[in-house]
Every structure is written in C-alpha cells, then in structure tokens.
C-alpha positions as CSV (number, residue, x, y, z in Angstrom):
1,G,4.6,12.8,34.9
2,E,5.2,9.2,33.5
3,Q,7.0,8.0,36.3
4,F,4.6,9.2,38.8
5,L,1.9,7.2,36.8
6,V,3.9,4.1,36.8
7,N,4.5,4.3,40.6
8,A,0.9,5.0,41.1
9,L,0.1,1.8,39.2
10,A,2.7,-0.4,40.9
11,E,1.6,0.9,44.4
12,A,-2.2,0.1,43.6
13,I,-1.2,-3.4,42.2
14,G,0.9,-4.0,45.4
15,R,-2.0,-3.1,47.5
16,Q,-4.3,-5.5,45.7
17,R,-1.7,-8.3,46.0
18,M,-1.5,-7.8,49.9
19,L,-5.4,-7.7,50.2
20,Y,-5.6,-11.0,48.3
21,A,-2.9,-12.6,50.6
22,G,-4.8,-11.5,53.6
23,Q,-2.4,-8.8,54.7
24,P,-3.9,-5.5,55.9
25,G,-3.9,-2.8,53.1
26,N,-6.3,-0.3,51.9
27,T,-9.7,-1.5,53.2
28,K,-11.6,1.5,51.7
29,R,-11.2,0.0,48.1
30,T,-10.9,-3.7,47.8
31,K,-11.4,-4.1,44.0
32,L,-8.7,-2.7,41.5
33,W,-11.4,-1.1,39.3
34,D,-12.2,1.1,42.4
35,E,-8.9,2.1,42.8
36,F,-9.1,3.8,39.2
37,G,-12.6,5.2,39.7
38,Y,-14.5,2.8,37.4
39,P,-18.1,2.0,38.4
40,N,-19.3,-1.3,39.8
41,S,-21.8,-1.8,37.1
42,L,-22.1,-0.9,33.4
43,E,-25.1,0.5,31.6
44,F,-25.9,0.4,27.9
45,D,-24.6,4.0,27.5
46,R,-21.0,3.1,28.7
47,Y,-20.8,0.2,26.3
48,Y,-22.0,2.2,23.5
49,R,-19.6,4.9,24.0
50,A,-16.7,2.2,24.0
51,Y,-18.0,0.8,20.9
52,E,-18.0,4.2,19.1
53,R,-14.4,5.1,20.7
54,N,-12.6,1.7,20.8
55,A,-11.5,0.0,17.5
56,V,-11.3,-3.4,19.5
57,A,-14.9,-3.2,20.8
58,F,-16.1,-2.1,17.4
59,A,-14.3,-5.0,15.8
60,A,-15.7,-7.4,18.3
61,V,-19.2,-6.3,17.7
62,H,-19.0,-6.5,13.9
63,K,-17.0,-9.8,13.8
64,L,-20.2,-11.4,15.7
65,L,-22.7,-9.3,13.2
66,D,-20.8,-10.4,10.1
67,S,-20.9,-14.0,10.9
68,C,-24.7,-14.0,11.5
69,W,-27.1,-15.0,8.7
70,V,-24.2,-16.1,6.4
71,D,-26.4,-18.8,5.2
72,N,-30.1,-18.9,4.5
73,P,-32.0,-20.1,7.5
74,T,-33.6,-23.5,7.4
75,I,-37.2,-23.8,8.7
76,I,-38.0,-27.0,10.3
77,D,-41.8,-27.4,10.6
C-alpha cells in the first residue's frame, strides 16, 4: 500500500525531471498535475470546496477578511 504510493510518486517526479532535462520520457503528460489527474483550470466550485474542506485555505481567506476594514474609511473629496 504505502510503498506502492511512494514508488509511484518517485517515478512520476523522476519522469518530470527527465522531461525538464530534455530527455525522452512520458510525452503524454508533461505537467505533474496531469500525472495525478488534476484539471488544467480551476473554477469557483473547486476553490469553494477547498475552502470548506481545508483548514489552511479557510484560514488564508479569513486572514484577508479580518484585516479588511479594521479602520474607518477616509473619504477624500
């Protein structure tokens, strides 16, 4: 189980390194995210699911939100 996953990851990274070095490798997938089945572009739904599921994503969003409007705005006419 675990050893298979580690070997698969090492092989995928090795293929990526060979591709970047200009050596022939897996030409079907040239990006690491393709190796693991991730999409090329992300839409709002995927970001929102990560925000709900992942504590780091949630914290990053709320760190920005909590620092907005900490002072009263100054209006310059």
